[in-house]
N, CA, C and O of each residue as an XYZ file, in Angstrom:
932
protein
N      96.173     79.600    139.118
C      97.040     78.772    140.180
C      97.702     79.842    141.004
O      98.337     80.768    140.500
N      97.498     79.646    142.485
C      98.125     80.615    143.304
C      99.682     80.676    143.254
O     100.353     79.677    142.993
N     100.221     81.896    143.516
C     101.680     82.002    143.459
C     102.194     80.911    144.585
O     101.590     80.698    145.636
N     103.382     80.275    144.195
C     104.065     79.613    145.204
C     105.121     80.490    145.945
O     105.975     81.141    145.343
N     104.986     80.451    147.386
C     105.872     81.441    148.028
C     107.079     80.831    148.446
O     107.106     79.687    148.900
N     108.232     81.659    148.289
C     109.580     81.255    148.619
C     110.160     82.227    149.512
O     110.094     83.445    149.344
N     110.836     81.530    150.641
C     111.475     82.347    151.762
C     112.987     82.324    151.359
O     113.607     81.270    151.220
N     113.540     83.578    151.181
C     114.947     83.569    150.874
C     115.582     84.078    152.063
O     115.070     85.048    152.622
N     116.810     83.461    152.602
C     117.317     83.741    153.712
C     118.878     83.938    153.519
O     119.567     82.921    153.597
N     119.411     84.974    153.311
C     120.876     85.311    153.135
C     121.264     86.760    153.811
O     120.490     87.717    153.809
N     122.408     86.774    154.312
C     122.866     87.926    154.903
C     123.589     88.977    153.880
O     123.985     90.091    154.224
N     123.681     88.485    152.691
C     124.385     89.282    151.750
C     123.364     89.962    150.776
O     122.718     89.283    149.978
N     123.243     91.256    150.857
C     122.207     92.144    150.253
C     122.072     91.813    148.744
O     121.006     91.585    148.172
N     123.392     91.821    148.142
C     123.363     91.689    146.728
C     122.757     90.294    146.288
O     122.128     90.169    145.237
N     122.987     89.275    147.153
C     122.454     87.879    146.709
C     121.018     87.998    146.881
O     120.323     87.568    145.961
N     120.385     88.564    148.015
C     119.006     88.823    148.226
C     118.370     89.346    147.146
O     117.372     88.802    146.673
N     118.930     90.536    146.619
C     118.411     91.249    145.398
C     118.374     90.400    144.226
O     117.379     90.345    143.503
N     119.516     89.683    144.002
C     119.639     88.809    142.719
C     118.595     87.730    142.735
O     117.965     87.395    141.733
N     118.446     87.205    143.930
C     117.386     86.127    144.065
C     115.884     86.614    143.922
O     114.986     85.995    143.351
N     115.793     87.737    144.498
C     114.384     88.340    144.455
C     114.086     88.717    143.137
O     112.946     88.491    142.732
N     114.995     89.313    142.309
C     114.634     89.619    140.890
C     114.234     88.529    140.076
O     113.249     88.562    139.338
N     115.023     87.533    140.215
C     114.939     86.353    139.277
C     113.786     85.594    139.648
O     113.063     85.131    138.767
N     113.522     85.408    140.937
C     112.416     84.471    141.330
C     111.073     85.313    141.078
O     110.085     84.681    140.704
N     110.980     86.647    141.253
C     109.849     87.419    141.091
C     109.434     87.227    139.535
O     108.277     87.034    139.164
N     110.493     87.305    138.741
C     110.377     87.384    137.371
C     109.923     86.043    136.831
O     109.506     85.963    135.675
N     109.998     84.859    137.725
C     109.709     83.586    137.263
C     108.130     83.366    137.840
O     107.533     82.298    137.710
N     107.633     84.410    138.416
C     106.222     84.172    139.109
C     106.083     83.736    140.401
O     104.977     83.360    140.791
N     107.142     83.727    141.204
C     107.085     83.378    142.489
C     106.749     84.486    143.586
O     107.079     85.655    143.388
N     106.167     84.143    144.603
C     105.880     85.196    145.652
C     107.218     85.089    146.561
O     107.700     83.969    146.734
N     107.763     86.103    147.082
C     109.057     86.167    147.553
C     109.001     87.061    148.752
O     108.543     88.203    148.725
N     109.581     86.367    149.981
C     110.032     86.999    151.196
C     111.413     86.873    151.322
O     112.030     85.932    150.822
N     112.012     87.902    152.059
C     113.591     88.023    152.226
C     113.792     88.326    153.597
O     113.026     89.077    154.201
N     114.917     87.711    154.199
C     115.374     88.170    155.387
C     116.951     87.739    155.547
O     117.389     86.717    155.017
N     117.726     88.596    156.306
C     119.221     88.288    156.383
C     119.327     87.605    157.855
O     120.472     87.483    158.289
N     118.410     87.213    158.554
C     118.566     86.712    159.949
C     117.947     85.321    160.012
O     116.934     84.992    159.395
N     118.670     84.527    160.832
C     118.028     83.015    161.008
C     116.981     83.157    161.961
O     115.995     82.432    161.825
N     117.032     84.049    162.999
C     115.998     84.355    163.898
C     114.495     84.781    163.242
O     113.390     84.324    163.536
N     114.790     85.647    162.414
C     113.683     86.266    161.593
C     113.083     85.157    160.683
O     111.866     84.973    160.655
N     113.930     84.438    159.959
C     113.590     83.347    159.214
C     112.645     82.315    159.978
O     111.634     81.898    159.412
N     112.965     81.924    161.210
C     112.107     81.038    161.946
C     110.787     81.646    162.239
O     109.783     80.943    162.355
N     110.765     82.967    162.363
C     109.425     83.694    162.651
C     108.756     83.693    161.376
O     107.594     83.285    161.378
N     109.236     84.050    160.343
C     108.553     84.107    158.970
C     107.934     82.839    158.536
O     106.832     82.751    157.994
N     108.804     81.775    158.842
C     108.386     80.359    158.220
C     106.952     80.102    158.887
O     105.979     79.716    158.239
N     106.943     80.353    160.209
C     105.818     79.909    161.178
C     104.627     80.692    160.806
O     103.489     80.227    160.880
N     104.919     81.971    160.378
C     103.668     82.958    160.055
C     103.303     82.729    158.625
O     102.106     82.621    158.357
N     104.196     82.642    157.677
C     103.795     82.522    156.281
C     103.638     81.134    155.645
O     102.889     80.930    154.689
N     104.445     80.122    156.279
C     104.384     78.804    155.638
C     104.683     78.781    154.186
O     103.780     78.464    153.412
N     105.936     79.103    153.713
C     106.202     79.048    152.308
C     106.065     77.736    151.699
O     105.798     76.788    152.437
N     106.210     77.558    150.477
C     106.219     76.374    149.757
C     107.732     75.833    149.675
O     108.030     74.669    149.407
N     108.594     76.823    149.939
C     110.177     76.306    149.729
C     110.885     77.544    150.496
O     110.508     78.713    150.573
N     112.006     76.933    151.028
C     113.032     78.074    151.742
C     114.357     77.949    151.079
O     114.879     76.838    150.979
N     114.933     79.018    150.620
C     116.280     79.169    150.084
C     117.164     79.641    151.271
O     117.012     80.799    151.659
N     118.061     78.848    151.870
C     118.595     79.076    153.162
C     120.170     79.031    152.994
O     120.757     78.049    152.542
N     120.729     80.080    153.365
C     122.125     80.259    153.322
C     122.623     79.718    154.691
O     122.026     80.006    155.729
N     123.858     78.837    154.672
C     124.296     78.297    155.818
C     125.168     79.306    156.688
O     125.229     79.085    157.898
N     125.770     80.275    156.217
C     126.488     81.176    156.976
C     125.796     82.370    157.235
O     125.823     83.327    156.461
N     125.095     82.348    158.435
C     124.317     83.622    158.825
C     124.871     84.000    160.267
O     125.483     83.164    160.932
N     124.664     85.127    160.667
C     125.123     85.740    161.879
C     124.053     85.071    162.939
O     122.943     84.694    162.563
N     124.467     84.972    164.193
C     123.357     84.517    165.115
C     123.101     83.057    164.927
O     124.013     82.235    165.010
N     121.923     82.748    164.689
C     121.445     81.324    164.299
C     121.892     81.006    162.999
O     121.428     81.620    162.039
N     122.819     80.036    162.839
C     123.185     79.871    161.472
C     122.202     79.027    160.687
O     121.173     78.634    161.236
N     122.476     78.733    159.426
C     121.586     78.132    158.570
C     121.329     76.517    158.971
O     120.220     75.992    158.882
N     122.395     75.901    159.373
C     122.118     74.462    159.951
C     121.230     74.427    161.024
O     120.365     73.551    161.050
N     121.325     75.312    161.975
C     120.495     75.418    163.240
C     119.061     75.776    162.816
O     118.125     75.200    163.369
N     118.860     76.616    161.947
C     117.596     76.931    161.328
C     116.801     75.667    160.769
O     115.661     75.331    161.092
N     117.683     75.015    159.825
C     117.137     73.772    159.169
C     116.793     72.661    160.245
O     115.821     71.917    160.109
N     117.670     72.601    161.338
C     117.492     71.729    162.393
C     116.152     71.893    163.117
O     115.408     70.933    163.317
N     115.861     73.194    163.517
C     114.719     73.384    164.162
C     113.414     73.238    163.428
O     112.366     72.872    163.960
N     113.563     73.548    162.190
C     112.392     73.584    161.109
C     111.981     72.014    161.003
O     110.823     71.606    161.087
N     113.080     71.243    160.812
C     112.783     69.787    160.546
C     112.353     68.979    161.809
O     111.788     67.894    161.668
N     112.616     69.499    163.049
C     112.153     68.950    164.150
C     110.857     69.424    164.562
O     110.378     68.872    165.552
N     110.114     70.444    163.935
C     108.927     70.828    164.183
C     107.743     70.238    163.237
O     107.762     70.488    162.032
N     106.813     69.525    163.759
C     105.769     68.988    162.952
C     105.088     69.949    162.008
O     104.606     69.533    160.955
N     105.038     71.144    162.330
C     104.299     72.196    161.584
C     105.054     72.590    160.431
O     104.486     73.087    159.458
N     106.417     72.387    160.469
C     107.469     73.105    159.248
C     108.365     71.911    158.663
O     109.292     72.106    157.877
N     108.015     70.772    159.095
C     108.893     69.634    158.687
C     108.849     69.345    157.294
O     109.874     68.990    156.713
N     107.715     69.466    156.678
C     107.460     69.261    155.271
C     107.881     70.142    154.183
O     107.884     69.821    152.995
N     108.272     71.383    154.709
C     108.648     72.446    153.792
C     110.021     72.092    153.209
O     110.968     71.830    153.951
N     110.113     72.087    151.970
C     111.538     71.755    151.322
C     112.514     72.965    151.508
O     112.212     74.151    151.375
N     113.658     72.488    151.818
C     114.732     73.486    152.056
C     115.950     73.239    151.048
O     116.503     72.146    150.927
N     116.298     74.405    150.335
C     117.520     74.284    149.508
C     118.462     75.087    150.032
O     118.186     76.275    150.203
N     119.681     74.605    150.364
C     120.751     75.259    151.005
C     121.490     76.101    150.063
O     121.701     75.755    148.900
N     121.873     77.186    150.560
C     122.809     78.189    149.686
C     124.126     78.121    150.400
O     124.133     78.327    151.614
N     125.159     77.872    149.812
C     126.512     77.925    150.764
C     127.692     78.255    149.751
O     127.736     77.828    148.597
N     128.611     79.049    150.325
C     129.727     79.379    149.779
C     130.697     78.248    150.043
O     131.656     78.092    149.286
N     130.512     77.526    150.986
C     131.325     76.389    151.333
C     131.136     75.143    150.309
O     130.019     74.730    149.994
N     132.236     74.640    149.869
C     132.169     73.473    148.977
C     132.521     72.158    149.818
O     132.446     71.082    149.225
N     132.866     72.178    151.049
C     133.293     70.998    151.748
C     132.101     70.104    151.882
O     130.973     70.517    152.150
N     132.447     68.765    151.664
C     131.439     67.764    151.792
C     130.781     67.699    153.002
O     129.560     67.542    153.008
N     131.451     67.804    154.102
C     131.006     67.646    155.440
C     129.732     68.729    155.702
O     128.711     68.343    156.272
N     129.870     69.951    155.290
C     128.869     70.809    155.483
C     127.603     70.414    154.600
O     126.477     70.526    155.083
N     127.774     70.008    153.460
C     126.649     69.608    152.671
C     125.995     68.369    153.103
O     124.767     68.281    153.073
N     126.794     67.338    153.533
C     126.305     66.211    154.063
C     125.357     66.522    155.326
O     124.226     66.057    155.468
N     126.020     67.402    156.230
C     125.328     67.715    157.404
C     123.854     68.282    157.189
O     122.912     67.911    157.889
N     123.735     69.217    156.156
C     122.588     69.818    155.821
C     121.645     68.788    155.219
O     120.453     68.829    155.523
N     122.123     67.843    154.361
C     121.235     66.845    153.777
C     120.800     65.917    154.742
O     119.666     65.449    154.635
N     121.599     65.555    155.750
C     121.128     64.667    156.782
C     120.078     65.215    157.705
O     119.278     64.500    158.308
N     120.125     66.528    157.782
C     118.929     67.262    158.557
C     117.811     67.146    157.851
O     116.820     67.321    158.560
N     117.541     66.890    156.591
C     116.526     66.817    155.782
C     116.517     67.884    154.641
O     115.496     67.990    153.961
N     117.479     68.590    154.423
C     117.421     69.638    153.284
C     117.163     68.735    152.011
O     117.444     67.537    152.019
N     116.640     69.342    150.973
C     116.293     68.804    149.785
C     117.250     68.899    148.605
O     117.244     68.101    147.667
N     118.080     69.948    148.726
C     119.055     70.165    147.680
C     119.996     71.202    148.127
O     119.679     71.925    149.071
N     121.230     71.351    147.476
C     122.168     72.492    147.867
C     122.588     73.115    146.656
O     122.639     72.448    145.622
N     122.918     74.422    146.673
C     123.434     75.053    145.646
C     124.692     75.826    146.148
O     124.562     76.542    147.141
N     125.935     75.726    145.509
C     127.030     76.534    146.046
C     127.295     77.941    145.154
O     127.166     78.091    143.939
N     127.644     78.764    146.011
C     128.044     80.117    145.495
C     129.395     80.238    144.849
O     130.336     79.646    145.378
N     129.570     80.885    143.853
C     128.667     81.569    142.931
C     127.858     80.680    142.102
O     128.357     79.623    141.717
N     126.408     81.060    141.720
C     125.607     80.187    141.071
C     124.894     80.950    139.816
O     124.768     82.175    139.806
N     124.520     80.256    138.946
C     123.791     80.805    137.785
C     122.292     80.950    138.140
O     121.670     79.975    138.561
N     121.712     82.144    137.976
C     120.240     82.292    138.394
C     119.430     81.305    137.633
O     118.448     80.788    138.166
N     119.785     81.011    136.408
C     118.852     80.171    135.561
C     119.017     78.734    136.178
O     118.005     78.038    136.270
N     120.161     78.273    136.584
C     120.356     76.967    137.099
C     119.409     76.917    138.504
O     118.593     76.022    138.724
N     119.638     77.873    139.265
C     119.060     78.076    140.652
C     117.488     77.970    140.439
O     116.825     77.245    141.181
N     116.943     78.648    139.490
C     115.460     78.603    139.273
C     115.051     77.185    138.682
O     113.924     76.782    138.968
N     115.805     76.453    137.942
C     115.524     75.192    137.554
C     115.708     74.242    138.682
O     114.941     73.280    138.711
N     116.509     74.348    139.515
C     116.567     73.538    140.710
C     115.536     73.714    141.787
O     115.152     72.792    142.507
N     115.142     74.868    141.849
C     113.964     75.259    142.746
C     112.519     74.548    142.127
O     111.696     73.934    142.806
N     112.460     74.765    140.893
C     111.300     74.165    140.210
C     111.308     72.666    140.390
O     110.251     72.082    140.630
N     112.433     72.030    140.288
C     112.657     70.573    140.337
C     112.227     70.051    141.684
O     111.522     69.045    141.768
N     112.677     70.779    142.829
C     112.383     70.588    144.122
C     110.955     70.647    144.438
O     110.407     69.721    145.037
N     110.309     71.732    144.049
C     108.771     71.927    144.186
C     108.074     70.866    143.388
O     107.041     70.421    143.887
N     108.451     70.402    142.276
C     107.781     69.199    141.564
C     107.856     67.958    142.236
O     106.917     67.163    142.283
N     108.952     67.785    142.752
C     109.112     66.516    143.468
C     108.364     66.492    144.809
O     107.853     65.442    145.198
N     108.286     67.660    145.547
C     107.641     67.786    146.698
C     106.166     67.577    146.365
O     105.504     66.867    147.121
N     105.582     68.150    145.270
C     104.098     68.060    145.000
C     103.645     66.633    144.647
O     102.497     66.245    144.860
N     104.576     65.896    144.113
C     104.103     64.492    143.660
C     104.605     63.378    144.668
O     104.323     62.201    144.445
N     105.385     63.763    145.832
C     105.576     62.835    146.806
C     104.381     62.335    147.572
O     103.605     63.107    148.136
N     104.249     61.029    147.580
C     103.033     60.537    148.375
C     103.307     60.793    149.861
O     104.432     60.727    150.357
N     102.080     61.119    150.593
C     102.301     61.258    151.932
C     102.871     60.149    152.803
O     102.619     58.975    152.533
N     103.608     60.475    153.805
C     103.936     59.486    154.591
C     102.888     58.668    155.257
O     101.806     59.189    155.530
N     103.165     57.262    155.575
C     102.120     56.560    156.096
C     102.047     57.062    157.617
O     103.069     57.279    158.269
N     100.917     57.208    158.063
C     100.571     57.744    159.352
C     100.386     56.977    160.551
O     100.534     57.442    161.682
N     100.010     55.615    160.247
C      99.753     54.734    161.270
C     100.918     54.188    162.073
O     101.886     53.755    161.447
N     100.918     54.167    163.290
C     102.005     53.766    164.136
C     102.311     52.206    163.865
O     101.366     51.463    163.598
N     103.489     51.759    163.925
C     103.984     50.514    163.754
C     104.660     50.088    164.852
O     105.468     50.843    165.393
N     104.421     48.831    165.326
C     104.954     48.120    166.510
C     105.716     46.802    165.949
O     105.074     45.892    165.423
N     107.013     46.759    166.081
C     107.687     45.596    165.642
C     108.830     45.265    166.612
O     109.678     46.119    166.872
N     108.863     44.112    167.118
C     109.892     43.709    168.005
C     109.678     44.651    169.379
O     108.612     44.707    169.992
N     110.899     45.381    169.745
C     110.756     46.272    170.749
C     110.478     47.745    170.424
O     110.380     48.613    171.291
N     110.354     47.969    169.026
C     110.340     49.336    168.562
C     108.764     49.621    168.371
O     107.942     48.729    168.159
N     108.470     50.951    168.473
C     107.299     51.636    168.127
C     107.608     52.795    167.345
O     108.322     53.691    167.795
N     107.042     52.830    166.043
C     107.415     53.975    165.180
C     106.174     54.684    164.869
O     105.193     54.107    164.400
N     106.219     55.966    165.137
C     104.953     56.795    164.916
C     105.202     57.970    164.091
O     105.592     59.033    164.574
N     104.959     57.774    162.744
C     105.145     58.808    161.726
C     104.648     60.179    162.112
O     105.363     61.179    162.056
N     103.294     60.182    162.537
C     102.623     61.432    162.651
C     103.300     62.178    163.919
O     103.228     63.407    163.938
N     103.826     61.638    164.772
C     104.480     62.249    165.746
C     106.100     62.387    165.609
O     106.827     63.026    166.369
N     106.483     61.661    164.495
C     107.987     61.481    164.233
C     108.734     61.177    165.451
O     109.682     61.841    165.870
N     108.200     60.031    166.040
C     108.538     59.447    167.255
C     108.860     57.984    167.245
O     108.134     57.183    166.655
N     109.949     57.625    167.897
C     110.451     56.212    167.904
C     110.585     55.865    169.403
O     111.214     56.593    170.171
N     110.013     54.808    169.767
C     110.172     54.376    171.255
C     110.676     52.978    171.143
O     110.272     52.183    170.295
N     111.659     52.698    172.122
C     112.153     51.373    172.376
C     111.818     50.987    173.812
O     112.337     51.607    174.740
N     110.992     50.011    174.021
C     110.578     49.615    175.277
C     109.821     50.776    176.109
O     109.756     50.757    177.338
N     109.267     51.770    175.317
C     108.577     52.897    176.092
C     109.625     54.078    176.152
O     109.216     55.154    176.588
N     110.745     53.986    175.813
C     111.770     55.120    175.942
C     112.006     55.727    174.608
O     112.345     55.042    173.643
N     111.833     56.977    174.553
C     112.148     57.627    173.187
C     113.497     57.567    172.697
O     114.436     57.458    173.486
N     113.680     57.634    171.348
C     114.986     57.686    170.658
C     115.060     58.828    169.872
O     114.096     58.996    169.124
N     116.045     59.754    169.836
C     116.142     60.906    169.053
C     116.802     60.626    167.759
O     117.978     60.259    167.751
N     116.077     60.784    166.579
C     116.512     60.535    165.381
C     116.533     61.676    164.378
O     115.575     62.447    164.427
N     117.450     61.891    163.506
C     117.356     62.862    162.547
C     116.221     62.640    161.529
O     115.645     61.552    161.524
N     115.867     63.616    160.665
C     114.898     63.306    159.675
C     115.044     62.298    158.867
O     114.113     61.527    158.639
N     116.324     62.163    158.288
C     116.631     61.027    157.366
C     116.707     59.713    158.005
O     116.266     58.732    157.406
N     117.286     59.595    159.294
C     117.411     58.417    160.061
C     116.026     57.870    160.246
O     115.813     56.693    159.954
N     115.054     58.648    160.717
C     113.806     58.344    160.903
C     113.150     57.791    159.609
O     112.598     56.692    159.652
N     113.186     58.438    158.581
C     112.707     57.940    157.350
C     113.069     56.738    156.788
O     112.298     56.006    156.166
N     114.360     56.503    157.022
C     114.942     55.176    156.616
C     114.417     54.037    157.463
O     114.008     52.988    156.966
N     114.448     54.300    158.836
C     113.914     53.193    159.764
C     112.494     52.862    159.447
O     112.122     51.690    159.401
N     111.563     54.028    159.193
C     110.307     53.700    158.937
C     110.032     52.965    157.589
O     109.129     52.132    157.509
N     110.731     53.249    156.659
C     110.754     52.706    155.294
C     110.989     51.150    155.496
O     110.165     50.287    155.192
N     112.228     50.924    156.051
C     112.610     49.512    156.102
C     111.736     48.715    157.096
O     111.349     47.609    156.717
N     111.388     49.140    158.298
C     110.630     48.458    159.300
C     109.192     48.036    158.752
O     108.559     47.085    159.210
N     108.771     48.827    157.756
C     107.418     48.512    157.262
C     107.420     47.441    156.184
O     106.388     46.992    155.685
N     108.654     47.061    155.859
C     108.925     45.905    154.755
C     109.912     44.920    155.327
O     110.997     44.744    154.775
N     109.550     44.254    156.456
C     110.577     43.287    157.043
C     110.825     42.233    156.073
O     109.926     41.751    155.385
N     112.134     41.847    156.012
C     112.644     40.835    155.197
C     112.785     41.277    153.819
O     113.345     40.472    153.075
N     112.377     42.446    153.284
C     112.776     42.813    151.947
C     114.056     43.536    151.881
O     114.335     44.439    152.669
N     114.899     43.101    150.859
C     116.148     43.715    150.860
C     116.158     44.896    149.679
O     115.676     44.750    148.556
N     116.782     46.041    150.159
C     116.849     47.186    149.228
C     118.107     47.645    149.094
O     118.830     47.719    150.087
N     118.559     48.025    147.826
C     119.854     48.715    147.546
C     119.786     50.090    148.225
O     118.754     50.631    148.623
N     121.098     50.603    148.305
C     121.186     52.016    148.888
C     120.424     52.926    148.080
O     119.717     53.760    148.646
N     120.485     52.865    146.704
C     119.890     53.758    145.804
C     118.318     53.629    146.003
O     117.623     54.640    145.906
N     117.832     52.560    146.241
C     116.431     52.353    146.367
C     115.876     52.963    147.647
O     114.743     53.435    147.742
N     116.786     52.911    148.629
C     116.395     53.512    149.998
C     116.429     54.943    149.749
O     115.445     55.551    150.170
N     117.338     55.637    149.157
C     117.382     57.102    148.939
C     116.195     57.401    148.105
O     115.491     58.337    148.485
N     115.848     56.748    147.008
C     114.635     57.036    146.172
C     113.444     57.019    147.003
O     112.583     57.887    146.857
N     113.318     55.977    147.971
C     111.979     55.891    148.720
C     111.988     56.892    149.742
O     110.864     57.326    149.993
N     112.869     57.355    150.365
C     112.858     58.293    151.517
C     112.919     59.730    151.162
O     112.341     60.563    151.862
N     113.670     60.095    149.986
C     113.847     61.567    149.591
C     113.548     61.787    148.223
O     113.599     62.950    147.822
N     113.216     60.792    147.357
C     112.900     61.055    146.005
C     114.152     60.822    145.073
O     115.300     60.945    145.499
N     113.843     60.467    143.730
C     114.988     60.015    142.818
C     115.967     61.101    142.509
O     117.074     60.829    142.042
N     115.569     62.374    142.769
C     116.503     63.415    142.433
C     117.330     63.933    143.506
O     118.014     64.947    143.364
N     117.276     63.186    144.688
C     118.013     63.657    145.885
C     119.481     63.330    145.754
O     119.919     62.221    145.450
N     120.273     64.520    146.040
C     121.883     64.437    145.742
C     122.595     63.806    146.883
O     123.305     64.503    147.607
N     122.442     62.453    147.103
C     123.078     61.736    148.047
C     123.749     60.521    147.438
O     123.243     59.864    146.529
N     124.925     60.267    148.001
C     125.714     59.175    147.483
C     125.496     57.867    148.130
O     125.140     57.923    149.307
N     125.641     56.685    147.591
C     125.454     55.518    148.384
C     126.296     55.392    149.715
O     125.936     54.777    150.718
N     127.522     56.107    149.544
C     128.365     56.079    151.025
C     127.506     56.779    151.974
O     127.377     56.305    153.103
N     126.824     57.995    151.599
C     126.109     58.654    152.627
C     124.908     57.706    153.168
O     124.479     57.965    154.293
N     124.403     56.752    152.533
C     123.391     55.861    153.086
C     124.134     55.037    154.247
O     123.631     54.889    155.361
N     125.391     54.513    153.873
C     126.019     53.644    154.939
C     126.279     54.397    156.209
O     126.160     53.860    157.310
N     126.712     55.913    156.011
C     126.867     56.667    157.165
C     125.588     56.823    157.982
O     125.676     56.862    159.209
N     124.338     56.919    157.342
C     123.096     56.996    157.958
C     122.784     55.777    158.726
O     122.395     55.831    159.893
N     122.953     54.675    158.071
C     122.776     53.311    158.834
C     123.520     53.166    160.052
O     123.001     52.854    161.123
N     124.935     53.431    159.850
C     125.751     53.405    161.172
C     125.247     54.165    162.239
O     125.145     53.645    163.350
N     124.878     55.480    162.018
C     124.298     56.392    163.055
C     123.080     55.845    163.538
O     122.919     55.936    164.755
N     122.076     55.231    162.794
C     120.931     54.700    163.159
C     121.030     53.476    164.034
O     120.353     53.366    165.056
N     121.842     52.598    163.641
C     122.187     51.457    164.443
C     122.558     51.857    165.882
O     121.993     51.396    166.873
N     123.574     52.771    165.908
C     124.155     53.217    167.117
C     123.103     53.704    168.014
O     123.058     53.305    169.177
N     122.184     54.609    167.507
C     121.076     55.309    168.271
C     119.869     54.167    168.820
O     119.118     54.301    169.786
N     119.949     53.183    168.000
C     118.847     52.170    168.258
C     119.490     51.149    169.498
O     118.749     50.434    170.173
N     120.746     51.190    169.656
C     121.268     50.297    170.725
C     121.003     48.865    170.343
O     121.084     48.541    169.158
N     120.700     48.013    171.247
C     120.605     46.598    170.877
C     119.623     46.246    169.791
O     119.642     45.155    169.222
N     118.635     47.351    169.480
C     117.665     47.054    168.447
C     118.290     47.367    167.006
O     117.738     47.063    165.949
N     119.485     47.998    167.117
C     120.164     48.154    165.816
C     120.409     46.994    164.965
O     120.540     47.104    163.746
N     120.484     45.715    165.687
C     120.784     44.549    165.025
C     119.641     44.075    164.208
O     119.794     43.033    163.570
N     118.451     44.746    164.146
C     117.313     44.423    163.363
C     117.659     44.932    161.909
O     117.119     44.390    160.945
N     118.558     45.974    161.743
C     118.830     46.458    160.441
C     120.038     45.639    160.023
O     121.149     45.765    160.538
N     119.728     44.775    159.032
C     120.858     43.796    158.519
C     121.494     44.184    157.100
O     120.849     44.559    156.121
N     122.757     44.036    157.169
C     123.502     44.323    155.895
C     123.393     43.063    155.089
O     123.663     41.985    155.619
N     122.999     43.142    153.799
C     123.010     41.996    152.869
C     124.168     42.315    151.970
O     124.135     43.217    151.133
N     125.257     41.479    152.198
C     126.551     41.806    151.503
C     126.208     41.798    149.898
O     125.518     40.937    149.353
N     126.799     42.882    149.264
C     126.832     43.038    147.848
C     125.528     43.574    147.256
O     125.375     43.825    146.061
N     124.562     43.731    148.252
C     123.155     44.150    147.824
C     122.824     45.527    148.415
O     122.786     46.542    147.720
N     122.574     45.506    149.817
C     122.035     46.727    150.460
C     121.690     46.297    152.008
O     122.438     45.649    152.741
N     120.471     46.772    152.318
C     120.053     46.659    153.669
C     118.573     45.965    153.663
O     117.840     45.997    152.675
N     118.233     45.340    154.889
C     116.901     45.024    155.123
C     116.522     45.092    156.604
O     117.394     44.922    157.457
N     115.422     45.303    156.892
C     114.922     45.077    158.333
C     114.658     43.662    158.648
O     113.953     43.006    157.882
N     115.164     43.136    159.713
C     115.052     41.640    160.037
C     113.762     41.233    160.035
O     113.060     41.746    160.906
N     113.185     40.359    159.214
C     111.806     39.722    159.201
C     111.664     38.589    160.387
O     112.632     37.936    160.775
N     110.551     38.463    160.826
C     110.510     37.457    161.881
C     111.056     36.090    161.594
O     111.501     35.362    162.481
N     111.006     35.755    160.272
C     111.387     34.522    159.843
C     113.059     34.379    159.509
O     113.669     33.326    159.324
N     113.506     35.515    159.493
C     115.052     35.703    159.040
C     116.036     35.184    160.223
O     115.906     35.635    161.361
N     116.820     34.419    159.973
C     117.904     34.098    160.833
C     119.062     35.031    160.826
O     119.415     35.696    159.852
N     119.714     35.019    162.192
C     120.960     35.946    162.178
C     120.774     36.766    163.388
O     121.603     37.626    163.684
């Protein structure tokens, strides 16, 4: 089996060395950089299987690196594990909303980090590919291959997670899903997001969809559904 390549991005030399040593010992291929700009270049040239990404970087910070990678069809599917000294929920939620797969706060146990990396890689390998056929329902056109949403022909900018939730619900109109079912479907059962985070995503999604936001219905005490053509309301 070929080595799985991991790109480590951190501006602290001792952290880079610690990660390099432990990941090499576990049989991974490793590239390291201290720069967000260099990370973007390396990702596109090497296409690693996973990126360990520090949020606090000089120049282009980790959140901007993640945003650019998740908005690029060529790098969107590469899993990202955030490394952060910040414990604030807002920073973690922002990274997860951009499409990051997990986060690890500093200081960390190398053994725990390796276990989390392996878990993300396993989950990424077994995830079914996204449906690629375009879907048209009501005034919406959803095109997974292009990561594109159009309303009456006009594009709507969505985050990675907003797009995934919309695509999941819209392909099953009338079906009601709990918040945890939605998280499991779009990011996998190990994804570290609370039910409250799903509510935040839905609020943002409805706002961006404008009048079409009414098609995402709240089912009190259960969760959400995309309005079926036979549903009243």
